[in-house]
C-alpha positions as CSV (number, residue, x, y, z in Angstrom):
1,M,2.6,43.0,-104.3
2,Q,2.9,41.3,-107.8
3,N,6.2,40.6,-108.7
4,E,6.0,43.0,-111.8
5,D,5.0,46.1,-109.4
6,L,8.0,45.1,-107.1
7,A,10.7,45.0,-110.2
8,Q,9.5,47.5,-111.7
9,L,9.2,49.9,-108.3
10,A,13.1,48.6,-107.4
11,R,13.9,49.3,-111.5
12,L,12.8,53.1,-110.6
13,A,14.4,53.4,-107.2
14,L,17.9,52.3,-108.8
15,V,17.9,54.7,-111.2
16,G,17.0,57.5,-109.1
17,R,14.2,59.1,-110.6
18,Q,12.9,60.0,-107.5
19,Q,9.2,61.3,-109.0
20,D,8.6,58.4,-111.0
21,V,8.8,56.5,-107.8
22,Q,6.0,58.7,-105.9
23,L,3.5,58.3,-109.2
24,F,4.0,55.1,-109.3
25,V,3.3,54.7,-105.8
26,Q,0.4,56.4,-106.0
27,R,-0.6,54.0,-108.4
28,L,-0.3,51.1,-106.3
29,I,-2.5,53.2,-103.4
30,R,-5.1,53.0,-106.2
31,R,-4.5,49.6,-107.3
32,Y,-4.4,47.9,-103.8
33,R,-6.6,49.9,-101.8
34,D,-9.4,47.3,-102.1
35,T,-7.6,43.9,-102.3
36,I,-4.5,44.7,-100.1
37,P,-6.1,48.0,-97.8
38,E,-3.1,47.3,-94.7
39,L,-0.3,47.8,-98.0
40,A,-1.9,50.7,-99.4
41,T,-2.5,52.6,-95.9
42,Q,1.4,51.8,-95.6
43,L,2.2,52.8,-98.7
44,S,-0.2,56.1,-98.4
45,S,1.8,56.8,-94.8
46,L,5.2,56.6,-96.5
47,L,4.2,58.9,-99.2
48,Q,2.9,61.6,-97.0
49,E,6.2,61.1,-95.0
50,N,8.2,61.6,-98.5
51,P,11.8,61.1,-97.0
52,T,14.5,63.1,-99.2
53,R,18.4,62.9,-99.1
54,S,18.7,65.7,-97.0
55,S,16.2,64.9,-94.7
56,P,16.0,61.2,-94.7
57,L,14.3,60.3,-91.5
58,R,11.7,63.2,-92.2
59,R,9.0,61.4,-90.1
60,Q,11.0,62.0,-86.7
61,E,12.8,65.3,-88.0
62,A,12.1,67.6,-90.6
63,A,15.5,69.6,-90.3
64,P,17.7,68.9,-93.1
65,L,21.1,67.1,-92.1
66,P,23.7,69.7,-90.4
67,V,26.6,70.3,-93.2
68,D,29.8,72.1,-92.8
69,L,29.7,75.5,-94.0
70,E,33.0,75.9,-95.6
71,S,32.6,72.6,-97.8
72,R,29.0,72.3,-97.6
73,L,29.4,68.3,-97.1
74,Q,26.8,66.8,-95.0
75,L,28.4,65.7,-91.2
76,L,26.4,62.6,-90.9
77,R,25.7,59.3,-92.4
78,I,22.6,57.7,-92.5
79,D,21.5,54.6,-92.4
80,A,18.0,54.7,-91.2
81,H,17.1,50.7,-91.8
82,P,20.5,49.0,-90.6
83,S,20.8,45.4,-91.3
84,V,23.2,42.7,-90.6
85,E,24.0,39.9,-93.0
86,V,25.0,37.5,-90.6
87,E,25.1,37.5,-86.7
88,P,28.2,39.0,-84.9
89,I,30.5,36.7,-83.0
90,W,32.2,38.4,-79.9
91,E,33.3,36.8,-76.9
92,S,31.1,36.5,-73.9
93,T,31.6,39.9,-72.0
94,V,31.0,41.9,-74.9
95,S,27.9,39.7,-75.6
96,K,26.5,40.0,-72.2
97,A,27.1,43.7,-72.0
98,L,25.2,44.5,-75.8
99,E,22.5,41.8,-74.5
100,Q,21.9,44.0,-71.0
101,L,21.3,46.7,-73.4
102,I,18.8,45.5,-75.5
103,S,16.8,44.1,-72.3
104,E,17.1,47.9,-71.2
105,R,15.8,49.5,-73.8
106,K,12.8,47.1,-74.3
107,Q,12.1,47.2,-70.4
108,T,11.9,51.2,-70.0
109,E,8.5,51.1,-68.6
110,E,10.1,48.6,-65.8
111,L,13.1,50.7,-65.3
112,S,11.0,53.6,-64.5
113,K,8.7,52.7,-62.4
114,Q,11.7,52.0,-60.2
115,G,12.7,55.9,-61.4
116,L,15.7,54.1,-63.6
117,L,16.3,55.0,-67.1
118,P,17.8,52.7,-69.3
119,T,21.8,53.2,-70.4
120,R,22.5,56.6,-72.7
121,S,25.7,56.4,-73.6
122,L,28.4,53.8,-74.5
123,I,32.0,53.8,-75.3
124,F,33.7,50.6,-77.3
125,T,37.0,50.2,-77.1
126,G,39.6,47.7,-78.9
127,P,41.8,47.2,-81.6
128,P,40.9,47.5,-85.2
129,G,38.7,45.3,-86.8
130,V,36.9,43.6,-83.6
131,G,33.6,44.6,-84.3
132,K,32.9,47.8,-82.7
133,S,31.0,49.8,-85.3
134,L,29.1,46.3,-86.5
135,A,28.1,46.5,-82.5
136,A,26.6,49.9,-83.3
137,R,25.1,48.5,-85.9
138,W,23.8,45.2,-84.6
139,I,22.3,47.2,-81.9
140,A,20.5,49.8,-84.1
141,N,18.9,46.5,-85.7
142,K,17.7,45.1,-82.8
143,L,16.2,48.4,-81.2
144,G,14.8,49.2,-84.9
145,L,16.2,52.6,-84.9
146,P,18.3,54.5,-87.8
147,L,21.8,54.8,-87.4
148,L,23.6,57.8,-87.8
149,T,27.5,57.5,-87.7
150,L,29.3,60.6,-87.3
151,D,31.4,61.7,-90.7
152,L,35.0,63.2,-88.7
153,S,36.6,64.0,-92.0
154,A,33.8,66.4,-92.9
155,V,33.4,67.7,-88.8
156,M,37.1,68.4,-88.9
157,S,37.0,72.2,-90.8
158,S,40.0,74.1,-92.0
159,Y,38.8,76.4,-90.3
160,L,39.2,75.0,-86.5
161,G,36.5,77.5,-84.7
162,R,33.7,76.1,-86.9
163,T,34.8,72.1,-85.8
164,G,33.2,72.5,-82.1
165,A,30.3,74.4,-84.4
166,N,30.1,71.4,-86.8
167,I,30.0,68.8,-83.3
168,R,26.7,70.8,-81.8
169,H,25.5,70.7,-85.3
170,V,25.7,66.8,-85.3
171,L,24.7,66.2,-81.9
172,D,21.5,68.8,-81.7
173,Y,20.3,67.2,-84.6
174,A,20.7,64.1,-83.4
175,K,18.9,64.7,-79.6
176,G,15.8,65.2,-81.8
177,V,15.8,62.0,-83.6
178,D,15.0,58.5,-82.0
179,C,18.3,57.0,-83.3
180,V,21.4,55.2,-82.3
181,L,24.3,57.8,-82.7
182,L,27.9,56.6,-83.5
183,L,30.9,58.3,-83.1
184,D,33.7,56.6,-84.7
185,E,37.2,57.4,-84.1
186,L,36.5,59.5,-81.0
187,D,40.7,60.1,-80.0
188,A,40.6,62.3,-83.5
189,I,38.4,65.1,-81.7
190,A,37.9,63.9,-78.1
191,K,42.2,64.0,-76.8
192,R,43.7,64.5,-73.8
193,R,43.6,68.3,-73.0
194,D,47.1,67.8,-71.3
195,D,48.7,67.2,-74.8
196,S,51.2,69.8,-75.3
197,G,51.6,68.8,-78.9
198,D,47.7,70.4,-79.5
199,V,46.4,73.8,-80.5
200,G,44.1,75.4,-78.1
201,E,41.3,75.4,-80.3
202,L,41.4,71.6,-80.6
203,K,41.2,71.1,-76.7
204,R,38.4,73.4,-76.5
205,L,36.7,70.6,-78.6
206,V,36.8,68.1,-75.8
207,T,34.7,70.6,-73.5
208,V,32.3,71.0,-76.1
209,L,31.8,67.2,-77.0
210,L,31.6,66.7,-73.1
211,Q,28.8,69.0,-72.8
212,E,27.0,67.7,-75.6
213,I,27.2,64.2,-74.2
214,D,26.1,65.5,-70.7
215,D,22.6,66.9,-72.7
216,W,22.7,63.5,-74.2
217,P,18.6,62.2,-74.1
218,S,17.5,59.3,-72.8
219,S,15.2,58.6,-75.7
220,G,18.5,58.5,-77.7
221,L,21.6,55.9,-77.6
222,L,25.1,57.5,-77.7
223,I,27.8,55.1,-78.8
224,A,31.8,56.2,-79.1
225,A,34.0,53.7,-80.1
226,T,38.0,54.0,-80.4
227,N,41.0,52.3,-81.1
228,H,43.2,54.4,-79.2
229,S,42.2,54.5,-75.6
230,D,45.1,55.8,-74.2
231,L,44.8,59.0,-76.2
232,L,41.2,60.0,-74.6
233,D,40.7,62.6,-72.3
234,P,40.5,61.5,-68.5
235,A,37.1,63.5,-68.4
236,V,35.7,61.4,-71.6
237,W,35.4,58.4,-69.7
238,R,33.5,59.9,-66.6
239,R,30.6,60.9,-69.4
240,F,29.8,57.4,-70.6
241,E,27.7,55.2,-68.7
242,V,29.0,51.6,-69.9
243,R,32.1,51.2,-71.5
244,V,32.7,47.9,-73.5
245,V,36.3,46.3,-74.1
246,F,36.4,44.0,-77.3
247,P,39.8,42.2,-77.3
248,M,40.9,40.2,-80.2
249,P,39.1,37.1,-80.9
250,S,39.9,34.0,-79.2
251,D,40.6,30.5,-80.6
252,E,37.1,29.7,-80.1
253,A,35.7,32.5,-81.4
254,I,37.8,32.4,-84.7
255,R,36.5,28.5,-84.9
256,K,32.9,30.1,-85.0
257,A,34.1,33.2,-87.4
258,I,35.6,30.2,-89.9
259,D,32.4,28.2,-89.6
260,T,30.5,31.2,-90.6
261,Y,32.3,32.7,-93.1
262,I,33.2,29.6,-95.0
263,G,29.5,28.2,-94.2
264,P,28.1,24.9,-95.2
265,S,30.8,23.9,-98.0
266,G,32.9,20.6,-98.0
267,V,35.6,21.8,-96.3
268,S,36.7,19.0,-93.6
269,R,36.7,19.4,-90.1
270,E,40.8,18.9,-89.6
271,W,41.2,21.9,-92.3
272,R,38.6,24.4,-90.2
273,E,41.2,23.6,-87.3
274,A,43.7,24.1,-89.4
275,M,42.9,27.1,-90.5
276,S,41.9,28.5,-86.7
277,V,45.2,27.9,-86.2
278,T,46.7,29.8,-89.6
279,L,44.4,32.7,-88.6
280,R,45.0,32.8,-84.7
281,G,46.4,36.7,-84.0
282,L,43.7,37.9,-86.7
283,S,41.1,40.2,-86.0
284,F,37.2,39.5,-87.2
285,S,37.8,41.5,-90.3
286,D,40.9,40.1,-91.3
287,V,40.2,36.6,-90.7
288,E,36.7,37.6,-92.8
289,R,38.6,38.7,-95.4
290,E,41.4,35.8,-95.7
291,L,38.3,33.5,-95.9
292,L,36.5,35.2,-98.6
293,L,39.6,35.5,-100.8
294,A,40.1,32.0,-100.7
295,R,36.1,31.3,-101.3
296,R,36.3,33.9,-104.7
297,S,40.2,32.3,-105.5
298,S,38.0,28.7,-105.6
299,V,35.6,29.6,-108.0
300,V,37.7,32.1,-110.4
301,H,40.4,29.5,-110.5
302,T,37.9,26.3,-110.6
303,I,39.8,25.1,-107.3
304,P,39.0,23.3,-104.1
305,L,38.3,25.2,-101.6
306,E,41.0,23.5,-99.6
307,D,43.5,24.1,-102.2
308,A,42.9,27.7,-102.2
309,L,42.7,27.6,-98.1
310,G,46.3,25.8,-98.5
311,S,47.2,29.5,-100.3
312,I,46.3,31.5,-96.8
313,V,48.8,29.0,-95.3
314,R,51.5,29.6,-97.4
315,N,51.3,33.3,-97.3
316,R,50.8,33.3,-93.5
317,V,53.9,31.4,-92.8
318,E,55.9,32.9,-95.5
319,P,57.6,35.4,-93.8
320,M,57.5,34.0,-89.8
321,A,61.3,33.7,-88.2
322,R,62.2,29.4,-88.8
323,R,60.5,29.2,-85.2
324,E,57.2,30.4,-85.6
325,R,56.6,28.5,-88.9
326,G,58.1,25.3,-86.8
327,Q,55.2,25.8,-84.3
328,I,52.9,26.6,-87.5
329,A,54.0,23.3,-88.5
330,T,53.3,21.3,-85.4
331,W,50.0,22.9,-84.9
332,L,48.7,22.0,-88.4
333,A,49.8,18.5,-87.6
334,E,47.9,18.5,-84.4
335,A,44.7,19.5,-86.3
336,G,44.7,16.5,-88.2
337,I,46.3,17.5,-91.6
338,S,49.1,14.9,-92.9
339,Q,52.6,15.8,-92.4
340,R,53.5,15.8,-96.0
341,Q,50.8,18.7,-96.5
342,V,52.3,20.1,-93.8
343,H,55.6,20.1,-95.1
344,E,54.1,21.0,-98.5
345,L,52.2,24.1,-96.9
346,T,54.9,25.2,-94.3
347,G,58.7,23.9,-95.8
348,V,59.0,22.4,-92.5
349,S,60.6,19.3,-92.5
350,R,58.9,15.7,-91.9
351,D,61.7,14.7,-89.3
352,T,61.0,18.3,-87.1
353,I,57.9,17.8,-87.4
354,R,57.5,14.6,-85.6
355,K,60.2,15.8,-83.4
356,N,58.1,18.6,-82.0
357,A,55.0,16.2,-81.9
358,K,57.0,13.8,-80.0
359,S,58.2,16.7,-77.5
360,N,54.8,18.1,-77.5
361,A,53.5,14.1,-76.0
362,E,56.1,13.6,-73.6
363,P,54.8,15.6,-70.6
364,D,51.7,13.7,-71.0
365,V,53.5,10.5,-71.2
366,K,55.4,11.5,-68.3
367,E,52.6,12.3,-66.2
368,K,51.1,8.7,-66.5
């Protein structure tokens, strides 16, 4: 496709003029029918499918998206072509579980010969920001499937009796589409049924959900995610075939995240190591936020990126108690940052830094 055609198509799509887009696609089909027949055929197929906002997966499912009868809000968010900007970073246990899932889906025929089906349902647990939702997007991208996300704020109708119906509508719709369905914040609708603080109608939602999960087809993939696994009803756990626990990132994972989000910049290895110390204990999303903020600050204020990273150190240590601040200062010095810089960043005296460094080195001397 010529650059001018691509630019014009993008322009029409961005302003949301669907009829103009369709007319332009028809023109492209005629223009490229002889010179690029494969492209003309693909465009013709897309035009026949004619997906719309109410039915973005029309090729697979002609029914419009389910909506709440009261608010008329759509109950699902659909990403027909999920993408991942950078390769995610996970602990090895998480990576192995996800790779196993992808392998199963790519070898369904081999599994079928042995009377086996690929995994139908998984539940992701872990604190916020450790990559649970990103993992669902990554899986959908690897499998070439659309990602459907249950919008819990829309599902929870003010008329509680409708909430169960909403859940049924969502899962029945998703069962008819080859997709990855993400039930995010599962604890909001699958609380323990022995929770005395809940009204009876909310407890009955768990039963509805369990029935729907039991009936989930192997052609699709159901993923649930929760930040509060202790709130889930015990019966919910038994419905999911695989449980993947997403821990807080290790020191090594944080180092990889820093290299990913800082990129091939002029930041020294010492400063990268210093940042891994400073950001220790944060989630992946928090690490990304801090580093992107530093990069923006470097550009906006026209300062070296290392100076912007220094601001992260100052902001992190400022609310810390004296002992914690001293520990951070010691780690920074061990990472290769000069004692003068460490003092400026943390406020810890050079004498204290030297004493701490000497204290940490003493066991090694004794062992000799």
